[in-house]
C-alpha positions as CSV (number, residue, x, y, z in Angstrom):
1,M,166.6,76.3,107.8
2,P,163.3,77.5,106.6
3,K,162.0,75.2,104.0
4,A,161.0,76.9,100.8
5,S,157.2,76.8,100.2
6,G,157.6,76.2,96.5
7,T,159.0,73.1,94.9
8,C,161.0,72.5,91.8
9,E,161.2,69.6,89.5
10,D,162.8,66.4,90.7
11,K,166.4,66.5,89.5
12,G,167.0,62.9,90.4
13,R,168.8,63.7,93.6
14,P,168.7,61.2,96.5
15,T,166.3,62.0,99.3
16,P,166.6,61.0,103.0
17,K,164.7,57.9,104.2
18,P,161.3,58.6,105.6
19,N,162.2,57.6,109.1
20,Q,165.1,60.0,109.3
21,A,164.8,63.0,111.5
22,D,165.5,65.5,108.7
23,N,162.3,64.4,106.9
24,L,159.9,66.3,109.2
25,T,157.9,68.1,106.6
26,A,154.6,67.2,108.4
27,S,155.6,69.1,111.5
28,N,154.8,72.8,112.0
29,L,158.4,73.9,112.2
30,T,159.7,77.4,112.6
31,A,161.7,79.2,110.0
32,S,165.3,77.8,109.6
33,T,164.6,74.6,111.5
34,L,163.9,72.1,108.7
35,L,167.4,72.3,107.5
36,I,168.8,72.3,111.0
37,A,166.8,69.1,111.6
38,G,168.5,67.6,108.6
39,A,171.9,68.6,109.8
40,L,171.3,67.6,113.4
41,S,169.9,64.2,112.5
42,A,173.1,63.2,110.9
43,I,175.8,65.5,112.2
44,F,174.8,65.4,115.8
45,A,173.5,61.8,115.9
46,A,176.6,60.6,114.0
47,H,178.6,63.3,115.8
48,S,181.2,64.5,113.4
49,A,184.6,65.8,114.5
50,W,183.3,69.4,114.4
51,A,180.5,68.5,116.8
52,Q,183.0,66.9,119.2
53,E,185.0,70.1,119.2
54,K,181.9,72.0,119.9
55,A,181.1,69.8,122.9
56,R,184.5,70.6,124.4
57,N,183.7,74.3,124.1
58,E,180.2,73.7,125.7
59,E,181.8,72.0,128.7
60,H,183.4,75.3,129.6
61,D,180.2,77.3,129.3
62,L,177.7,74.8,130.8
63,A,177.9,75.9,134.4
64,A,177.5,79.5,133.5
65,V,174.6,78.8,131.2
66,S,172.9,76.5,133.7
67,D,173.4,78.4,136.9
68,G,173.5,82.0,135.7
69,P,170.5,84.3,135.4
70,Q,168.4,83.8,132.3
71,S,168.6,86.6,129.8
72,S,165.4,88.6,129.2
73,R,163.2,87.3,126.4
74,V,160.8,88.8,123.9
75,P,157.4,88.1,125.7
76,D,155.0,87.0,122.9
77,P,154.2,87.6,119.2
78,E,151.6,90.3,119.9
79,G,153.9,92.4,122.1
80,V,157.0,92.4,120.0
81,G,158.2,95.8,118.8
82,K,156.2,97.7,121.4
83,N,158.4,99.8,123.7
84,E,161.1,97.2,123.4
85,S,164.7,98.2,124.3
86,S,167.9,96.2,124.3
87,T,171.3,96.6,125.8
88,L,173.7,95.4,123.2
89,P,177.2,94.1,124.0
90,A,180.2,96.2,123.2
91,S,181.8,95.7,119.9
92,S,184.3,92.9,119.4
93,E,187.1,95.5,119.1
94,S,186.3,97.1,122.4
95,M,186.2,93.7,124.1
96,E,189.5,92.5,122.8
97,E,191.9,91.0,125.2
98,P,195.7,91.7,124.9
99,G,197.1,89.3,122.3
100,E,193.6,88.4,120.9
101,K,194.2,90.4,117.7
102,N,197.2,88.1,116.8
103,S,195.1,85.0,117.5
104,R,192.6,85.8,114.7
105,A,192.9,84.4,111.3
106,V,194.5,86.7,108.8
107,D,192.0,88.3,106.3
108,F,193.5,88.0,102.9
109,S,191.2,90.4,101.1
110,H,191.3,93.2,103.7
111,Q,194.8,92.8,105.2
112,I,197.2,91.1,102.8
113,V,195.9,92.5,99.5
114,P,196.2,96.2,100.6
115,L,199.7,95.4,102.1
116,L,201.1,93.8,99.0
117,R,199.5,96.4,96.8
118,Q,201.0,99.2,98.7
119,R,204.5,97.9,99.3
120,C,205.2,95.5,96.4
121,R,203.3,96.8,93.3
122,Q,206.2,98.9,91.9
123,C,208.3,95.7,91.2
124,H,206.3,92.5,91.6
125,L,202.6,92.9,90.9
126,G,200.6,92.8,87.7
127,A,202.9,92.6,84.7
128,K,205.9,93.6,86.7
129,S,208.3,90.8,87.8
130,E,211.7,92.3,88.7
131,G,214.3,89.7,89.4
132,G,211.9,87.2,87.9
133,L,209.5,87.4,90.8
134,S,205.8,88.0,90.4
135,L,203.4,88.1,93.3
136,D,200.4,88.4,91.1
137,T,198.8,85.0,91.9
138,R,199.2,82.4,94.6
139,K,200.5,79.9,92.1
140,Q,203.2,82.2,91.0
141,V,204.2,83.0,94.5
142,V,204.5,79.3,95.5
143,E,206.3,78.3,92.3
144,S,208.8,81.1,92.8
145,G,209.9,79.4,96.1
146,V,210.1,82.7,98.0
147,V,207.3,81.5,100.3
148,V,206.9,78.1,101.8
149,P,203.2,77.9,102.9
150,G,203.0,77.1,106.6
151,K,206.7,77.6,107.2
152,P,207.5,81.3,107.7
153,E,211.0,80.5,109.1
154,E,211.8,78.9,105.7
155,S,210.4,81.6,103.5
156,E,212.8,83.8,101.7
157,L,210.2,86.6,101.5
158,L,210.1,87.0,105.2
159,R,213.9,86.9,105.4
160,R,214.2,89.7,102.9
161,V,211.6,92.0,104.6
162,T,213.3,91.5,108.0
163,S,216.9,91.8,106.7
164,D,219.2,94.5,108.1
165,N,221.3,94.5,105.0
166,P,220.2,97.4,102.7
167,A,221.2,95.4,99.6
168,E,218.9,92.6,100.5
169,R,216.0,94.2,102.3
170,M,212.7,94.5,100.6
171,P,211.1,96.6,99.5
172,A,214.1,98.0,97.8
173,N,212.5,101.4,97.3
174,G,210.9,103.0,100.3
175,P,210.9,102.5,104.0
176,P,211.0,99.0,105.5
177,L,207.9,97.2,106.6
178,T,206.7,98.1,110.1
179,P,206.8,95.4,112.9
180,D,203.0,95.0,112.5
181,E,203.3,94.5,108.8
182,I,206.0,91.9,109.2
183,D,204.0,90.1,111.9
184,L,201.0,90.1,109.5
185,L,203.0,88.5,106.7
186,R,204.5,86.0,109.2
187,R,201.0,84.9,110.4
188,W,199.7,84.7,106.9
189,I,202.5,82.4,105.8
190,A,202.1,80.3,108.9
191,E,198.4,79.9,108.2
192,G,199.3,78.4,104.8
193,M,199.1,81.6,102.8
194,P,195.3,81.6,102.2
195,W,194.3,83.3,99.0
196,Q,191.0,84.3,97.5
197,D,189.9,81.8,94.8
198,G,190.6,83.2,91.4
199,F,192.1,86.4,92.6
200,G,195.1,87.9,90.8
201,F,196.5,91.4,91.2
202,S,196.4,91.8,87.4
203,G,192.6,91.4,87.5
204,P,189.8,89.4,89.1
205,N,188.4,86.0,88.0
206,K,185.7,86.9,85.5
207,E,183.7,83.6,85.9
208,E,181.6,82.0,88.6
209,I,183.4,79.0,90.1
210,R,180.2,76.8,90.1
211,P,177.0,76.7,88.0
212,L,174.2,78.9,89.1
213,S,171.7,76.1,89.3
214,L,172.2,73.3,91.8
215,R,173.9,70.1,90.6
216,S,172.9,66.5,91.0
217,V,174.8,65.0,93.9
218,E,175.9,61.3,93.8
219,L,176.1,60.0,97.3
220,P,178.9,57.7,98.5
221,P,177.7,54.2,99.5
222,E,175.9,53.6,102.8
223,T,177.7,51.9,105.6
224,A,176.6,50.8,109.0
225,D,177.4,54.1,110.6
226,R,176.7,56.3,107.5
227,Q,173.1,55.8,106.6
228,H,172.2,59.5,106.3
229,P,173.3,61.4,103.2
230,I,175.1,64.0,105.3
231,D,177.0,61.3,107.1
232,Q,177.9,59.7,103.8
233,L,179.2,63.0,102.3
234,V,181.1,64.1,105.4
235,G,182.4,60.6,105.9
236,A,183.8,60.5,102.3
237,Y,185.5,63.8,103.0
238,L,187.0,62.5,106.2
239,D,188.2,59.3,104.4
240,Q,189.9,61.4,101.7
241,N,191.7,63.4,104.3
242,G,192.8,60.5,106.5
243,V,190.5,61.4,109.4
244,E,188.7,58.7,111.4
245,F,185.0,58.8,111.3
246,P,183.9,59.7,114.9
247,S,181.8,57.6,117.1
248,A,178.4,58.6,118.5
249,A,178.2,60.8,121.5
250,D,176.4,59.8,124.7
251,P,172.8,60.8,125.3
252,T,173.6,63.8,127.5
253,Q,175.9,65.3,124.8
254,W,173.4,64.7,122.0
255,L,170.5,66.3,123.8
256,R,172.6,69.3,124.9
257,R,173.8,69.9,121.4
258,V,170.3,69.8,120.0
259,S,168.9,72.0,122.7
260,Y,171.7,74.7,122.5
261,D,171.5,74.9,118.7
262,I,167.8,75.0,118.3
263,I,166.5,77.0,121.3
264,G,169.7,78.3,122.8
265,L,169.0,76.8,126.2
266,P,170.4,73.6,128.0
267,P,168.0,70.7,128.7
268,T,166.8,70.5,132.2
269,A,168.1,67.8,134.6
270,E,164.7,66.1,134.3
271,E,164.8,66.1,130.5
272,L,168.3,64.7,130.5
273,A,167.3,61.9,132.8
274,A,164.1,61.1,130.8
275,F,166.1,61.0,127.5
276,A,168.8,58.7,129.0
277,A,166.1,56.4,130.2
278,D,164.2,56.4,126.9
279,T,165.2,53.2,125.0
280,S,162.7,53.4,122.1
281,P,164.3,53.3,118.6
282,D,162.7,56.6,117.6
283,R,163.8,58.6,120.7
284,H,166.1,60.9,118.7
285,I,163.3,61.9,116.3
286,R,160.7,62.4,119.0
287,W,163.1,64.6,121.2
288,L,164.2,66.5,118.1
289,K,160.6,67.3,117.3
290,K,160.1,68.6,120.9
291,R,162.8,71.1,120.3
292,L,161.8,72.0,116.8
293,T,158.2,72.6,117.7
294,A,159.1,74.8,120.7
295,R,158.2,77.8,118.6
296,K,158.5,80.6,121.2
297,D,161.9,79.4,122.4
298,Y,163.1,78.9,118.9
299,A,162.0,82.4,117.7
300,E,163.6,84.1,120.7
301,H,166.9,82.2,120.2
302,W,167.2,82.8,116.4
303,L,166.0,86.4,116.6
304,S,169.6,87.5,117.4
305,F,171.0,85.7,114.4
306,W,168.6,87.5,112.1
307,N,169.0,90.8,113.9
308,D,172.7,90.7,113.1
309,L,172.2,89.6,109.5
310,L,169.4,92.0,108.7
311,R,171.0,94.9,110.6
312,N,168.0,95.2,112.8
313,D,168.3,97.2,116.0
314,Y,166.1,98.7,118.7
315,T,167.7,102.0,119.4
316,G,170.6,104.1,118.1
317,T,171.7,105.6,114.8
318,G,168.9,106.7,112.5
319,Y,166.0,106.3,114.9
320,I,166.0,109.8,116.3
321,D,164.8,111.5,113.1
322,G,163.0,108.6,111.5
323,G,165.8,107.7,109.1
324,R,165.6,104.1,110.2
325,K,162.9,101.6,111.0
326,Q,163.1,98.4,113.0
327,I,161.5,95.1,111.9
328,T,161.5,93.3,115.2
329,G,157.8,92.6,115.3
330,W,157.7,91.3,111.8
331,L,160.8,89.2,112.2
332,Y,159.7,87.6,115.5
333,R,156.3,86.7,114.0
334,A,158.0,85.3,110.8
335,L,160.1,83.0,113.0
336,Y,157.3,82.1,115.3
337,D,154.8,81.4,112.6
338,N,157.1,79.3,110.5
339,M,157.2,81.5,107.4
340,P,158.8,79.6,104.5
341,Y,162.2,80.9,103.6
342,D,161.3,81.9,100.0
343,E,158.4,84.0,101.4
344,F,160.7,85.3,104.1
345,V,163.1,86.6,101.4
346,R,160.3,88.0,99.3
347,Q,158.8,90.0,102.1
348,L,162.2,91.5,102.9
349,A,163.2,92.4,99.2
350,A,159.7,93.6,98.2
351,P,158.5,94.5,101.7
352,T,155.3,95.0,103.6
353,P,155.1,98.1,105.8
354,D,156.2,95.9,108.7
355,S,159.3,94.5,107.0
356,E,160.5,97.5,105.0
357,G,163.1,98.5,107.6
358,F,165.7,96.2,106.2
359,M,165.6,97.3,102.5
360,R,165.2,101.0,103.5
361,G,168.6,101.0,105.3
362,I,169.7,104.2,107.2
363,K,169.0,107.6,105.8
364,W,172.0,109.5,107.1
365,R,171.7,113.2,108.0
366,G,173.8,115.7,106.1
367,N,176.0,114.9,103.1
368,V,177.3,111.3,102.7
369,N,179.5,109.4,100.3
370,A,177.5,108.3,97.2
371,S,178.1,104.7,98.2
372,Q,176.1,105.3,101.4
373,R,172.9,106.4,99.7
374,T,169.9,104.3,100.7
375,E,169.7,102.9,97.2
376,L,173.3,101.6,97.4
377,Q,172.7,100.3,100.9
378,F,169.8,98.2,99.4
379,S,172.2,96.9,96.8
380,Q,174.9,96.0,99.3
381,N,172.6,94.6,101.9
382,T,170.4,92.4,99.8
383,A,173.4,91.1,97.7
384,Q,175.3,90.2,100.9
385,V,172.5,88.7,102.9
386,F,170.7,86.7,100.2
387,L,173.5,86.0,97.7
388,G,176.7,86.1,99.8
389,I,178.2,88.8,97.6
390,N,180.3,91.7,98.9
391,M,179.0,94.6,96.9
392,K,180.6,97.3,99.1
393,C,183.8,97.6,97.1
394,A,181.8,97.7,93.9
395,S,179.7,100.5,95.2
396,C,182.6,102.9,94.7
397,H,184.6,101.3,91.8
398,D,184.9,97.9,90.1
399,S,185.8,95.4,92.7
400,F,189.5,94.3,92.9
401,I,188.7,91.0,94.7
402,D,186.0,89.5,92.4
403,H,184.3,90.2,89.1
404,W,181.5,92.5,90.3
405,T,181.5,96.0,88.8
406,L,180.3,99.4,89.7
407,K,177.6,99.1,87.2
408,D,176.4,95.8,88.8
409,A,176.1,97.6,92.2
410,Y,174.2,100.5,90.7
411,G,172.0,98.2,88.6
412,L,170.7,96.6,91.9
413,A,170.4,100.0,93.5
414,A,168.3,101.3,90.6
415,I,165.7,98.7,91.4
416,T,164.6,100.7,94.4
417,A,165.4,104.2,93.2
418,D,162.5,106.6,93.0
419,E,164.2,108.7,90.2
420,P,166.9,108.1,87.6
421,L,170.1,107.0,89.3
422,E,173.4,108.6,88.2
423,M,176.5,106.4,88.7
424,F,179.3,107.8,90.9
425,R,182.8,106.5,90.7
426,C,184.8,107.1,93.9
427,D,182.2,109.7,94.9
428,K,182.6,111.6,91.6
429,P,179.6,111.8,89.1
430,T,180.1,110.0,85.8
431,G,177.1,111.4,84.0
432,E,175.8,107.9,83.3
433,I,172.3,106.9,84.3
434,V,172.0,103.2,85.2
435,Q,169.0,101.0,84.5
436,A,167.7,98.5,87.0
437,R,169.0,95.0,86.4
438,F,169.6,91.7,88.1
439,L,173.0,90.2,88.7
440,Y,172.2,86.9,86.9
441,P,170.3,87.8,83.7
442,E,170.1,84.1,82.8
443,L,167.4,83.8,85.4
444,G,165.3,86.7,84.1
445,S,165.3,90.5,83.9
446,I,163.8,93.5,85.7
447,D,161.7,95.9,83.7
448,P,163.5,99.3,84.3
449,Q,160.3,101.1,83.1
450,A,158.1,99.5,85.7
451,S,157.0,101.1,88.9
452,R,159.3,100.9,91.9
453,E,156.9,98.4,93.6
454,E,156.8,96.2,90.5
455,R,160.6,96.3,90.2
456,L,161.0,95.1,93.8
457,R,158.4,92.4,93.2
458,Q,160.4,91.2,90.2
459,Y,163.6,91.3,92.1
460,A,162.1,89.2,95.0
461,I,160.9,86.6,92.5
462,L,164.3,86.3,90.9
463,L,166.0,85.9,94.3
464,T,163.7,83.0,95.1
465,N,163.6,81.4,91.7
466,P,164.1,77.6,92.3
467,H,166.9,77.6,89.7
468,N,168.8,80.3,91.6
469,G,171.1,78.0,93.5
470,R,173.1,81.0,94.8
471,T,170.3,82.0,97.2
472,A,169.8,78.5,98.6
473,R,173.6,77.8,98.9
474,T,174.1,81.1,100.8
475,I,171.6,80.4,103.5
476,V,172.5,76.8,104.1
477,N,176.1,77.9,104.3
478,R,175.1,80.5,107.0
479,I,173.3,77.8,109.0
480,W,176.3,75.5,108.8
481,H,178.5,78.3,110.0
482,R,176.1,79.0,112.8
483,L,176.2,75.4,114.0
484,F,180.0,74.7,113.5
485,G,181.7,78.1,113.6
486,R,183.0,77.9,110.0
487,G,181.1,77.7,106.8
488,L,181.3,75.2,104.0
489,V,182.3,78.3,102.1
490,H,184.3,80.6,104.3
491,P,183.9,83.5,104.9
492,V,180.2,83.2,104.5
493,D,179.8,86.6,102.7
494,E,182.1,85.5,100.0
495,M,180.2,82.7,98.2
496,G,182.4,83.1,95.2
497,R,184.9,80.9,97.0
498,R,185.0,77.1,96.8
499,A,183.4,75.1,99.5
500,W,185.5,72.5,101.3
501,D,182.8,70.0,100.0
502,E,180.9,71.3,97.0
503,S,178.7,68.1,97.0
504,L,177.6,68.7,100.6
505,L,176.8,72.3,99.9
506,D,174.6,71.4,96.9
507,Y,172.9,68.6,98.7
508,L,171.9,70.9,101.6
509,A,170.8,73.6,99.2
510,D,168.7,71.2,97.2
511,Y,167.1,69.8,100.3
512,L,166.1,73.3,101.3
513,I,164.4,73.9,98.0
């Protein structure tokens, strides 16, 4: 993770010991790697259960990665962005294998909420509770006894929607659920009935679930195998859940994991032999530094991560008529030159000519929905990438899955607007002109009368304010997801949810700052 260039006051939080591999501030490390170093030094050296699962997956791919042809690479910092082209893989939908759809985790917000809202709202949502049954909140559903989380075969709800008896079948009014809808409910219940934190059909949770500023983390006591803060925090979580703390991996596994995650390439046979033969006590630190300071390999590997996140592409929609601009050259140089993360964010939010493609979005040809104006794209994209906030729903109407409103979305959009911005609700004008404003006024405000450039500058400063824990938590959560396949908060674009370990999330975020 790129270390922020600024520092904030010491909050009394524990810091790693100087000889630990996550304390590499003297090294010239590329953006994103300082946090990765911290995670790797503990998680890969101590080898948590998640890392062991990852190793099993790597065994399957090792031969293909080692023996197959190397993918084309960006040649050098000076040549990036000049006559570059890229053949992108097909979308995940088009590559789906038969049965793969049903193997995916059910998306509560986008699959279950619409289904229940469409088929159950007449009798069991909001203030309605016919037969004494309300499906408004997860607590009410569980307490009613109609659903047994994890056991669809014991759930009365599923029996009712599949019943052939018209007197029993639900919904009582309207056609029965389709086989796909029934299968969706069955899988949702089997997965434990996951539910958005704070969500209720009668209205969203109006409060943040954690303070905006980072909290002081009290570390569990050290043990012989838990001397790093991350090991201590993860170990305490494993203890609480009855999971044995895993043993260390062998040298080959360790070096492979470090190499794949930092530069995306396996170690050579010579490197593996040299590492196995190295018996010095600091070998993990020295070999970790070798990977972290391989700036070209690092930049090439992490370019795809940031391309996806920043919606950067090389060809396609928007480029024909100048309605879109790539940032490949700027992005590669930022990674290669070890741009600190706070400066990285500032140059994207208040851009230079080379980095403005992200905040400009795509200027579509013809008439588009009001929520797809470039100003609203700015609101959606910056909120999602830097703050883990889904502002897409709120770009049309007040969100029904969290507390963000249409005015919040337009307030961000007005930061970049060249002229007064009228608010549209569900693509219909409201007549209300919205002033530029930040989502967290307790951190500061944006002057709506200032020039566009000044408003963007103020926005960038607020995003990277050391007391803005949301920005730091969001990026460390993305890195954790990258390394382990699931975020501390999951999904990663819904940072309003609780983390499976809030202390670990805040420790990593504080370390970044």
